[in-house]
N, C-alpha and C positions, 0 to 999 in steps of 0.2 A: 563598441563591445560592452555588453551588459556585465554588471557585477553580481555574481551569484553567491548565496550562502546556502549550504546544505546542512540542515540540522539533523544529525545522526550520521554515523559513518560505519554502519553495519553492512549487512548484505545488500540492502537497497541503496542507501546513501553512498556507501563506499564504491559500489559498482558504477553508479551514475556519475559520481565525482571523478572517477578514473577516466571515463569517456570524455568528460569535459576538459580535464587536465590535458589529455592527449591532444585535444584540438587547440590547446593554447588559450583557453578561455580563462577568465578571472573567477577563480573559485576559492572560497573559504569554507571551513568545516567548523561546526559547533560540536564539541565532543567532551567526554569526561573520563576520569580515571585512567585505566590502562590504555584505552583507545586514544585519548588525547596525548598521553605520554609517548605512545608508539608513533603517532603521526608526526609529532615534533622531532623525535629522535631519528626515526628510520624512514619516514615518509609513508606513502600509501602504495601497496603492491596489489595488482590485479593479476590473478592467475587464470588463464584460459587454456583451451585445448591446444592452441597454437603457440603457447609459451607464456611467459610472465613478464610484466613490466612494472618497474618501480618509479614512482614520481616523488622526487625529493629536491628541495624542501617543499613542504606543504604548509599552507596557511591554516593553522588550527588554533582554536580558541575555546575558552569556556565563557560563560555569560559575563563574568566580571571583566574579562580582558578584551572582549570584542566591542569596538567603538566605531565601527564603520556604518555606512548607510547603504545596504544592498538594494539593487533594483529588483531582484527576484530571490525569493526564499523557497527552496524545496524542503518540505517537511517530511522527513523520512523516519518517523518514529512510530512505535506501537501506540495505539489509541490511548492507552492508559497513561502515557507519559506527556500527552499534549498539555494538560492542565499545568504542569510544572514549568513550561516555557512561556506561558502567557505573559507574565511580567516582563520577560526579556523581549518578546515580540512587541509589546506596548511601548517599550523604551526605544527600540531601534527602527521600527517601521514608521514610514510617513505615508502621506496621501498618495505618493507616487510608487509605493512598494506593492509588488504583487506576491502573494503567498500561494504556492501550489502544493496542496497536500498530496502525498503519495501513500495514503494509508489504506488498510484493508477494510475499514468499517464504512459502510455507505452513509453519505450525508455529513461526513466530517467537515468539509469546507463550509457548508451552510451553517452548521452549528458554531463553527469557529468565527464566521463572519459576524454573528450576533454579539460576540464577545469582544471583537476588535473593530473599532469604529473608523480608524484612519486608513489602513491598507485595504486593497482589494483582495479578497480570499476567493479563489476559484475552487472548483472541485477537480479531482484528478485521481488517477490510478496508474500503476506501473506493472508491466509484465516483464519479469526478469527472475532468473534463478541465481541468487548470489548467497554463498555460505561463508561465514566468518571462520577461517582456519585458525587464526589467532588475531589479536588486536592489530589493526592496520594491514592485515593480509586477507584479501577476499578472493574466493574462487567462484568464477562465473561458470555455471553449468549450461551448456548449449549456447546458441547464438542469439536467442531472443532478447531484445532490448527495446521495449516500446513504452513510451510515455503518452498518456491520454489526459488531456486537461481542457478546461473551458469554463466559461461563465454560465451562470444559471439564467440570466436575463440578458437579452440582446443589448440593452442600454448600458450594460457594464463592460462591453467590449472595448479593448484598448489596443493601440498599435503595437505596444510592447509585447503582447501575446504572439503576434506574428513574428516579431524579432526573436522571441524565445524559440519558436518553431524553426526558424532559419538556422539559429546557432546550434540547436540540438541536432538537426539534420546534418549539419557540417561536422558534428562530433560523432556521427555514425549511429545516432539514436533514431529509431522510427518515431517521429513526433506527430501526434494527431491532435490538432486543435479542433475539438469537437463542437458541432453545432447543436448537440443535445447531450450534454454531459451527464445529466441524471440517468438517461438511458444507458449510456456507455459505462458508467460506474456500476449501475445495477447489473449489467451483463457480467461483469467480473464477480460481483457479490453473489449472483445467482449460481455461480460455480463454486466460489471459494467458501462461502458459509456452509452449504450442504456437504462439501468435501470434508471440511473440518469437523462438522457434526457427525457424519457417519463414520469417519476414521477414528474419532475419539471414542464414540459410543461402542464400536465393535473391536477396537484395537487392530485395525487392518491397514494394509498398504493399498496403493493404487491398483495393484494386480487383482485384488479381490473385487474391485469395481469394474474391471475390464472384461469380466465374463458374466453371462446371464445368471441370475439367481437372487437369493435373499438380499445380499448387500446392494447390488445394482438396483433392485426394485425399491429398496429403502431410500437410496439416493434419489431416485426419480421422484418419490413422494416428497422429499425435502425441497427439491427444485420446484415442483409444482406449487408448493405453498408459498415460496418466495415470489414466484412469478404472478401468482394470484394477488398477493399483496401489492406488488408493483402496479398491476392493472387497477386495483382499487385506489391507489395513490395517484392515478392519472398519468403514469409513466408509460408512454407508448413504446413497446419493445420491438416494434417493426418486424414481427414474425419470429423473434428469438424464442426458442422453446427448450424443453428439457433435452431434446435431441442435440441441440447445440452445446449444452453443458456436458453431455456425455462425450461429445467429440473432443472436448478439452481433456477430460479424464482419460479417454482412450489414447491420447497422444503423450501421456506422461510416462516417465520411466516406471516400470512395474514396482520397484522398491520404494517409490516416493511416498512420503507422508507430509502433511502440512506442518508449518512451523507452530501453528496453534496446537496441533496434536502432540508435538514434541514438548511444548511448554507444559501442557497438562500432565503428560506422562512423567515429566521430571519434577512435577509439583512446583513449577515456577509461576510467577505472575503471568497471566494470559489475557487475551482479548475476548474472553468468553462473553462478557457483557454486551459488547458491540456486535460480535459476530453471531452469537447464538441467542442470548436472552432478548436482544432487541427485536428479533424476528417475532418472538412470542408477543412482545408488547405491541408491535405494529399490527399483528394479526388481531389482537383484542381491540385496538383503536379503530381498525377499518372493517371489523366484522368478518374476519377471515379465520375459520377454524384451522388450527395448526397441530393436528394430532401427532405427526411425525416429530416435529420439534418438541412438542410437549413430552414425548417419550424420552427423547435425548436429554432434555433439561431435567426431568425427574431423576434420571440416572446420574447426571453430572452433580446435581445438588446432593444426592445421596453419598457421593464421593467427597463432598466438601469443596467442590469447584465453584468459586464465586468470584 
């Protein structure tokens, strides 16, 4: 049995961790503040439509108190928090450690690998709707729980990645060990980034995108820009198109907004740089005009969103 460390115990990390705990796997959490205190005192509670389940005791630590050597690290943080855990990762990770980022920003694993020489850093993404009701208490909306991960180069493949797939599957997670992780992460980004951009720009919910009109057409334009950049980057999308991104939007609860949109609306720190501004930078680097993103970015910057 592998030893897992999940960095972050919010909607993503907390939900995934609960699945692994239910399966009896070896799981620890890295957390801080009220979340760390709640995990230590009350454990982790996952609330679903079918009921709720509490796992206690839970192995929860901060950087100073964690002194184990995990086999697999799931990185379930917002992109702007990753830099802060680099010293910790450098301390605990060995040549045998695998780090699987489950972040919203495309290319997170590749960038992280350049900063960490010892462990293998894959790329990855997760499909789950998990909301923090209070510290240590997560509500999963719907049944979707899919983890997609994989190496960028065939020579980086390791048997442990197959072990991860087997254990995740046993835990009730739809685990996909991708043979083209750049494509599969770009598929999520080609929905998530445009959804966050259009929702934040117009202050709208998914319902506005689910009917024909100005908002849906604007969303289409954003998706086309991302997919054109992907093509210029040499990422074969295997027929994935704006219609596929629209299918995702059409399947959402009408009242849904992205977490990025909520962060911006509440004037909290957000992933705007990696989710939105990075598209404009990539467009400039690969010679792809991004008029839809340019319009959104001009508006965000006028609001002081940096």
